[in-house]
C-alpha positions as CSV (number, residue, x, y, z in Angstrom):
1,X,-0.2,0.0,-0.1
2,X,1.4,3.5,-1.0
3,X,2.0,5.5,2.1
4,X,0.9,9.6,1.0
5,X,2.9,12.1,3.7
6,X,0.3,15.0,4.3
7,X,1.6,18.8,4.9
8,X,1.4,18.5,8.6
9,X,3.3,14.8,8.8
10,X,6.1,16.9,6.5
11,X,6.1,19.7,9.0
12,X,6.1,17.5,11.9
13,X,9.0,15.5,11.3
14,X,11.2,18.7,9.8
15,X,10.2,20.3,13.4
16,X,11.4,17.5,14.9
17,X,14.9,17.0,13.0
18,X,15.2,20.9,13.6
19,X,14.6,20.7,17.9
20,X,17.3,17.7,17.5
21,X,19.9,19.9,16.0
22,X,19.2,22.9,18.2
23,X,19.5,20.3,21.3
24,X,22.8,19.2,20.1
25,X,23.9,22.4,19.5
26,X,22.8,23.8,23.1
27,X,24.7,20.8,24.2
28,X,27.8,21.0,22.4
29,X,28.0,24.5,23.9
30,X,27.1,23.5,27.0
31,X,30.1,21.3,26.8
32,X,32.8,23.8,25.4
33,X,31.5,26.4,28.1
34,X,32.4,23.7,30.7
35,X,35.0,22.4,29.4
36,X,36.4,26.5,29.4
37,X,35.1,26.5,33.4
38,X,36.9,23.8,34.0
39,X,40.5,24.2,32.4
40,X,43.3,23.9,34.9
41,X,45.9,26.3,33.0
42,X,43.4,29.2,32.9
43,X,42.4,28.6,36.4
44,X,46.5,28.9,36.9
45,X,46.5,32.3,34.7
46,X,43.4,33.7,36.8
47,X,45.4,33.1,39.9
48,X,48.5,34.7,38.5
49,X,46.5,38.2,37.4
50,X,44.8,38.1,41.2
51,X,48.2,37.5,42.7
52,X,49.7,40.4,40.7
53,X,46.7,42.5,40.9
54,X,46.9,42.2,44.9
55,X,50.3,42.8,44.6
56,X,50.0,46.1,42.9
57,X,46.4,47.1,45.3
58,X,49.1,46.7,48.4
59,X,51.8,48.5,46.9
60,X,49.8,51.4,45.1
61,X,47.6,53.3,47.9
62,X,43.6,53.0,46.9
63,X,41.3,55.3,46.7
64,X,43.0,58.4,46.9
65,X,42.7,61.5,45.1
66,X,44.3,62.4,41.7
67,X,46.9,65.6,43.4
68,X,47.9,62.5,45.9
69,X,49.4,60.4,42.5
70,X,50.8,63.2,40.7
71,X,52.7,63.9,44.1
72,X,53.7,60.6,44.2
73,X,54.3,59.1,40.7
74,X,54.5,62.3,38.2
75,X,51.8,63.4,36.1
76,X,52.0,60.5,33.2
77,X,52.9,57.3,35.5
78,X,49.8,59.0,37.7
79,X,47.4,59.4,34.3
80,X,48.3,55.8,33.3
81,X,47.7,54.2,37.2
82,X,44.1,56.2,37.0
83,X,42.9,55.1,33.5
84,X,44.0,51.7,34.1
85,X,41.7,51.6,37.5
86,X,44.7,50.8,39.7
87,X,43.8,53.6,42.2
88,X,40.7,51.0,43.2
89,X,42.1,47.9,42.4
90,X,39.7,45.4,43.9
91,X,36.4,46.5,42.6
92,X,37.7,47.3,39.2
93,X,37.1,44.8,36.2
94,X,40.6,43.6,36.2
95,X,39.9,42.1,39.1
96,X,36.4,41.4,39.4
97,X,37.0,38.9,36.2
98,X,39.1,36.6,36.8
99,X,37.7,36.3,40.3
100,X,34.3,35.7,38.7
101,X,36.0,33.0,36.6
102,X,37.4,31.5,39.5
103,X,34.0,31.6,41.5
104,X,32.4,29.7,38.2
105,X,34.9,27.2,37.9
106,X,34.7,25.9,40.9
107,X,31.1,26.1,41.2
108,X,31.3,23.5,37.9
109,X,33.8,21.9,39.5
110,X,31.9,21.4,42.5
111,X,28.8,20.3,40.8
112,X,30.7,17.6,39.0
113,X,32.5,16.5,41.9
114,X,29.6,16.0,44.0
115,X,27.7,14.1,41.3
116,X,30.6,11.4,41.5
117,X,30.4,11.4,45.5
118,X,26.4,10.6,45.1
119,X,27.5,7.9,42.7
120,X,30.4,6.9,45.0
121,X,28.5,6.5,48.1
122,X,25.8,4.8,46.7
123,X,27.6,2.7,44.6
124,X,28.5,0.2,47.1
125,X,27.7,-3.5,46.0
126,X,29.4,-6.8,46.2
127,X,32.0,-7.6,42.9
128,X,30.4,-10.6,41.1
129,X,33.2,-10.9,38.4
130,X,36.1,-12.5,39.4
131,X,38.0,-10.3,36.7
132,X,37.4,-7.2,38.1
133,X,38.9,-8.1,41.7
134,X,42.4,-8.1,40.1
135,X,41.6,-4.2,38.8
136,X,41.7,-3.3,42.2
137,X,44.7,-1.3,43.8
138,X,44.6,-4.1,46.2
139,X,44.0,-7.7,45.8
140,X,44.9,-11.0,47.1
141,X,43.6,-14.9,46.1
142,X,44.2,-17.8,48.2
143,X,44.0,-21.3,47.2
144,X,42.6,-23.2,50.5
145,X,43.6,-26.8,50.8
146,X,40.3,-29.6,51.2
147,X,41.2,-29.9,54.8
148,X,41.5,-26.6,55.7
149,X,39.0,-24.9,53.2
150,X,36.3,-27.7,54.8
151,X,37.2,-26.5,58.4
152,X,36.5,-22.8,57.3
153,X,32.8,-24.0,55.6
154,X,31.9,-25.6,58.8
155,X,32.9,-22.4,60.9
156,X,31.0,-20.0,59.1
157,X,33.4,-18.3,56.7
158,X,30.9,-15.5,56.0
159,X,30.3,-14.7,59.5
160,X,33.8,-14.9,60.3
161,X,34.8,-12.8,57.6
162,X,31.7,-9.8,58.5
163,X,33.1,-10.1,62.5
164,X,36.8,-9.2,61.8
165,X,35.4,-6.4,59.4
166,X,33.3,-5.2,61.9
167,X,35.9,-5.4,64.4
168,X,37.8,-3.2,62.1
169,X,35.4,-0.6,62.5
170,X,34.1,-1.4,58.3
171,X,30.3,-1.4,57.9
172,X,29.0,-4.2,55.5
173,X,27.7,-2.5,52.7
174,X,26.2,-5.3,51.0
175,X,26.4,-9.7,51.2
176,X,25.1,-12.3,48.9
177,X,25.6,-15.8,49.0
178,X,24.5,-18.5,46.4
179,X,25.2,-21.9,46.9
180,X,28.9,-22.3,46.7
181,X,29.9,-18.7,46.5
182,X,29.8,-15.6,49.1
183,X,30.1,-12.2,48.8
184,X,30.7,-9.4,50.9
185,X,31.5,-6.0,50.4
186,X,32.4,-3.4,53.3
187,X,33.4,0.6,53.6
188,X,34.4,3.1,56.6
189,X,35.2,6.4,56.5
190,X,33.2,7.2,53.5
191,X,32.5,10.4,54.7
192,X,35.6,11.2,54.2
193,X,34.6,11.7,50.2
194,X,32.8,14.7,50.8
195,X,36.4,16.9,52.2
196,X,37.0,18.0,48.8
197,X,33.9,18.8,48.0
198,X,33.2,20.7,50.9
199,X,36.8,22.4,50.5
200,X,35.7,23.4,46.9
201,X,32.1,25.1,48.8
202,X,34.0,26.9,51.4
203,X,36.1,28.7,48.8
204,X,32.9,30.0,47.4
205,X,31.2,30.8,50.0
206,X,34.3,32.4,51.4
207,X,34.3,34.4,48.2
208,X,30.7,35.2,47.9
209,X,30.8,36.5,51.1
210,X,33.6,38.7,50.5
211,X,32.0,40.5,47.7
212,X,28.6,41.0,49.4
213,X,31.1,42.6,52.0
214,X,32.8,45.2,49.8
215,X,28.9,45.6,47.9
216,X,27.0,46.1,51.0
217,X,29.2,46.9,53.8
218,X,30.4,50.2,55.6
219,X,33.0,51.9,57.5
220,X,32.4,55.3,58.8
221,X,34.4,57.6,61.2
222,X,32.6,59.6,63.6
223,X,33.9,62.2,65.5
224,X,31.2,63.0,68.6
225,X,31.6,65.8,71.5
226,X,30.1,64.7,74.8
227,X,26.6,65.6,75.2
228,X,25.8,66.1,71.4
229,X,24.5,63.2,68.8
230,X,25.1,62.8,65.0
231,X,23.6,60.7,62.1
232,X,25.1,57.5,61.3
233,X,25.8,57.5,57.4
234,X,23.5,55.1,55.2
235,X,21.0,54.6,58.8
236,X,18.1,55.8,59.8
237,X,19.8,55.9,63.3
238,X,21.6,58.8,65.2
239,X,24.4,58.3,67.8
240,X,24.8,60.3,70.9
241,X,27.9,60.5,73.1
242,X,26.7,60.9,77.0
243,X,29.7,61.1,79.0
244,X,33.5,60.2,77.9
245,X,35.8,58.7,80.6
246,X,39.8,58.5,81.1
247,X,40.8,55.7,83.3
248,X,44.6,56.2,84.4
249,X,47.3,54.5,85.6
250,X,48.0,54.7,89.2
251,X,50.1,57.4,90.5
252,X,50.7,58.6,87.0
253,X,49.4,60.9,83.9
254,X,49.4,57.9,81.9
255,X,46.1,56.9,79.9
256,X,44.7,53.4,80.8
257,X,41.5,53.4,79.2
258,X,39.1,55.0,76.9
259,X,35.1,54.9,77.7
260,X,32.3,56.6,75.9
261,X,29.0,55.8,77.0
262,X,26.9,55.6,74.0
263,X,23.3,55.2,72.7
264,X,22.0,54.7,69.6
265,X,18.6,56.2,68.9
266,X,15.7,56.0,66.0
267,X,13.3,58.6,65.6
268,X,13.8,59.8,68.9
269,X,13.7,55.8,70.6
270,X,16.4,54.6,72.2
271,X,17.2,51.2,70.7
272,X,20.4,50.4,72.2
273,X,23.0,51.7,74.7
274,X,26.8,50.7,76.8
275,X,30.0,51.5,77.4
276,X,32.6,51.3,74.5
277,X,36.0,50.7,75.1
278,X,39.3,50.4,73.0
279,X,39.2,46.4,73.0
280,X,35.9,45.7,74.0
281,X,33.6,46.7,70.8
282,X,29.9,47.3,70.9
283,X,27.4,45.9,69.1
284,X,23.8,47.4,68.4
285,X,21.0,46.7,65.5
286,X,23.9,44.7,63.5
287,X,26.3,47.5,63.5
288,X,29.8,47.7,65.5
289,X,31.0,50.4,67.1
290,X,35.4,50.5,68.0
291,X,36.8,53.2,70.0
292,X,39.2,54.7,68.1
293,X,40.9,57.6,69.7
294,X,40.6,60.7,72.1
295,X,40.1,63.7,70.7
296,X,40.4,67.1,73.2
297,X,39.4,70.0,71.4
298,X,39.9,73.6,72.3
299,X,36.9,75.4,71.3
300,X,37.9,79.5,72.4
301,X,40.7,81.1,74.6
302,X,40.6,83.9,77.1
303,X,43.1,86.0,77.1
304,X,44.3,89.5,78.7
305,X,45.4,92.6,77.0
306,X,48.1,94.9,78.2
307,X,49.8,97.9,77.0
308,X,53.4,97.7,77.6
309,X,54.0,100.8,80.3
310,X,51.7,98.3,81.9
311,X,47.8,99.6,81.4
312,X,45.2,96.5,81.5
313,X,42.7,96.8,78.6
314,X,40.9,93.9,79.1
315,X,40.6,90.2,78.7
316,X,38.7,88.5,75.3
317,X,37.0,85.5,74.7
318,X,38.7,84.5,71.0
319,X,37.0,81.4,69.2
320,X,39.9,79.2,67.7
321,X,41.3,79.3,64.2
322,X,38.7,82.4,63.5
323,X,39.7,84.9,66.7
324,X,38.0,88.3,66.5
325,X,39.0,91.8,65.8
326,X,39.5,93.8,69.4
327,X,38.2,97.5,68.6
328,X,40.4,98.7,71.3
329,X,44.0,97.9,70.3
330,X,42.7,97.8,66.6
331,X,44.0,94.6,65.6
332,X,43.0,91.3,64.7
333,X,43.6,88.1,67.0
334,X,43.3,84.9,65.8
335,X,43.8,81.7,67.9
336,X,46.1,79.5,65.3
337,X,47.0,76.2,67.2
338,X,46.6,75.3,71.1
339,X,49.7,72.9,72.3
340,X,48.0,70.9,75.7
341,X,51.4,70.2,76.7
342,X,53.7,72.5,75.4
343,X,57.5,71.9,74.6
344,X,60.6,73.1,72.3
345,X,62.5,70.5,70.5
346,X,66.1,70.7,70.1
347,X,65.6,72.2,66.3
348,X,63.3,74.7,68.2
349,X,59.5,73.1,66.8
350,X,56.5,73.5,69.2
351,X,55.0,70.2,70.0
352,X,52.6,68.9,72.4
353,X,54.6,66.0,74.5
354,X,51.3,64.5,75.8
355,X,47.2,65.3,75.2
356,X,47.4,66.1,79.1
357,X,47.1,69.8,79.7
358,X,50.0,69.9,81.9
359,X,51.4,73.1,80.1
360,X,48.3,74.4,77.9
361,X,49.7,77.0,75.0
362,X,48.0,79.0,72.1
363,X,49.9,80.5,69.4
364,X,48.1,83.8,69.2
365,X,48.7,85.1,65.1
366,X,48.3,89.4,65.2
367,X,46.9,91.0,62.0
368,X,46.5,94.3,61.6
369,X,44.4,95.1,58.1
370,X,45.0,91.5,57.7
371,X,48.2,92.0,57.0
372,X,50.1,89.8,59.9
373,X,52.3,91.2,62.1
374,X,53.8,88.4,63.8
375,X,53.0,85.2,66.3
376,X,53.4,84.3,69.5
377,X,52.9,81.3,71.7
378,X,51.1,82.5,75.2
379,X,51.2,80.3,78.2
380,X,48.6,79.6,80.4
381,X,49.9,80.8,84.0
382,X,47.6,82.4,86.4
383,X,50.7,83.5,88.5
384,X,51.7,86.3,85.7
385,X,54.5,84.3,84.4
386,X,55.3,83.7,80.6
387,X,53.3,86.6,79.4
388,X,54.4,87.6,75.5
389,X,54.5,91.2,73.8
390,X,54.1,92.0,70.1
391,X,52.7,94.8,68.3
392,X,53.2,96.9,71.4
393,X,51.0,94.7,73.3
394,X,51.7,91.8,75.8
395,X,49.3,89.1,75.8
396,X,48.6,86.5,78.6
397,X,46.4,83.3,78.5
398,X,43.8,83.5,81.1
399,X,41.2,80.7,80.0
400,X,40.1,78.0,77.8
401,X,36.8,76.2,77.2
402,X,37.5,72.4,76.3
403,X,35.6,69.8,74.4
404,X,35.9,66.7,74.6
405,X,35.5,64.7,71.3
406,X,35.5,60.8,71.3
407,X,36.4,59.0,67.5
408,X,34.3,56.3,67.1
409,X,34.6,53.8,63.9
410,X,31.4,52.2,62.9
411,X,30.8,49.5,60.9
412,X,28.2,47.2,59.2
413,X,28.8,43.8,57.3
414,X,26.2,41.8,57.3
415,X,28.4,39.0,55.3
416,X,30.7,38.4,58.8
417,X,28.8,35.5,59.3
418,X,28.7,33.9,56.1
419,X,32.5,34.2,56.0
420,X,33.0,32.7,59.2
421,X,30.6,29.7,58.2
422,X,32.4,29.6,55.0
423,X,36.1,29.0,57.4
424,X,34.2,26.6,59.5
425,X,33.4,24.6,56.2
426,X,36.9,25.0,55.5
427,X,38.3,23.4,58.7
428,X,35.7,20.7,58.4
429,X,36.5,19.7,54.7
430,X,40.1,19.8,55.4
431,X,40.0,17.4,58.2
432,X,38.1,15.0,56.2
433,X,40.7,15.4,53.5
434,X,43.9,15.0,55.3
435,X,42.3,12.5,58.1
436,X,39.5,10.4,57.0
437,X,39.9,8.0,54.3
438,X,37.4,6.1,52.6
439,X,38.5,2.4,52.4
440,X,36.5,-0.3,50.7
441,X,37.1,-4.1,51.1
442,X,35.0,-6.5,48.8
443,X,35.5,-10.7,49.6
444,X,34.6,-13.2,47.4
445,X,34.7,-17.0,49.0
446,X,33.8,-19.9,46.2
447,X,34.1,-22.9,47.4
448,X,34.1,-26.2,44.8
449,X,34.8,-30.0,45.1
450,X,36.5,-29.4,48.6
451,X,38.5,-26.2,47.6
452,X,37.9,-23.0,48.7
453,X,39.0,-19.9,46.5
454,X,39.4,-16.9,48.4
455,X,39.6,-13.6,46.6
456,X,40.2,-10.1,48.6
457,X,40.3,-6.7,46.7
458,X,40.5,-3.3,48.1
459,X,40.3,0.7,47.2
460,X,41.5,3.3,49.3
461,X,41.8,7.0,48.3
462,X,44.9,7.6,50.3
463,X,47.7,6.1,52.4
464,X,47.4,3.1,50.6
465,X,50.4,1.5,52.8
466,X,48.5,1.7,56.0
467,X,45.4,0.5,53.8
468,X,47.0,-3.0,53.0
469,X,48.6,-3.8,56.1
470,X,44.8,-2.8,57.7
471,X,43.7,-5.7,55.1
472,X,46.5,-7.8,56.0
473,X,45.7,-7.6,59.3
474,X,42.4,-8.8,58.9
475,X,43.0,-11.9,56.6
476,X,45.4,-13.3,59.5
477,X,42.5,-13.6,61.7
478,X,40.4,-15.0,59.2
479,X,42.5,-17.6,57.4
480,X,44.0,-20.7,59.7
481,X,47.4,-20.7,60.5
482,X,48.7,-22.7,58.1
483,X,47.8,-20.7,55.1
484,X,49.4,-17.6,57.1
485,X,52.6,-18.4,54.9
486,X,50.4,-17.0,52.2
487,X,50.3,-13.3,53.1
């Protein structure tokens, strides 16, 4: 009978062929991509790029202004460094591409390894073909005499094999018996096969945590005055400093501890508070606070002005840096610098020996119509000593208003638990890889006409020598004394 092809039949066949071709094309493309991602050579190249860029990122200051690089390297090199993205190496495309390749490569390799691990975990059956015993890394074949073989059969050879293996902490995975043949499969340390997979998985988790940390975390430095509160950037919170305490070592002026009394508020409601110390960070609402420094700051100074002839003009309060115009003398006086514990170096440079107010002094700049007439250090000395004259007037430091600031670092990094989890998995994977070995044993006992043939095979992923010694010891317990010479 002649078959006729309808238009719909032809269309379906063509569509099927096209689908098959498209499926094969996608499969080939996926195979090529997998080959690229699993390439050891490309992985080594990526690691070299990451290593070189990490060195560059360490040597070249990161996140600076262009002027800083011009000062360090000159205009030409600074332009090259800036255009190449070497001022922000760890967020540049040069760095992220090899890192992305490594992560993708480890994900693909981990998936492939996972399939092998699951296959090895499920495939724990006995070996039924005698030829396969010889293919294993460890194999032994014994032909026992009739008398010895009958004694072993009477005493239950299979039970003896199982007993000895279980005594060596092997788990019997499978056992099959026929009329003349017994098969036993046992293993131990199967959890060790997960070690390399967990190491790969941990590295992926650590890298993902690092990327998340770089993208979503922040770190800000805040200088907060006692009694004031400021906004915490990138959050709806405010942080307030109610008090700042300095503890000193006994009988010295050496600071022992800086303590900030903090409170964190949201829309006027206190959501957390506590003491912040140098070596005791404070955590509130996912934010971590670190005590970084103590900043004593002088808001203003009070000076007394006297003419050269001893005539007192008065006392004047001058804000730091800005100063003020003193009408009585027709001059502008600006406190330019304040030293809590004034001292002069051998090079005649004024410094403050400590942050403590042991010998306070202020540097005054004297102006007349915006013209600097001179600068003088004026000391705090209520008894009238250490006066300084400039432009026909004598200046004395009478008082100063002190402001205390606490330097606090605020950090939010939600990826820290992920990174810690990654390192925990890494330690577990390394332990399993180094100290837990997957050992497998296959035993076949075949009896025929009073003769017994004992075949033993084994495999171990590491430390093969120790594995061989262990199996030899088990065989000494299984075999009769007359057969020990065979081992």
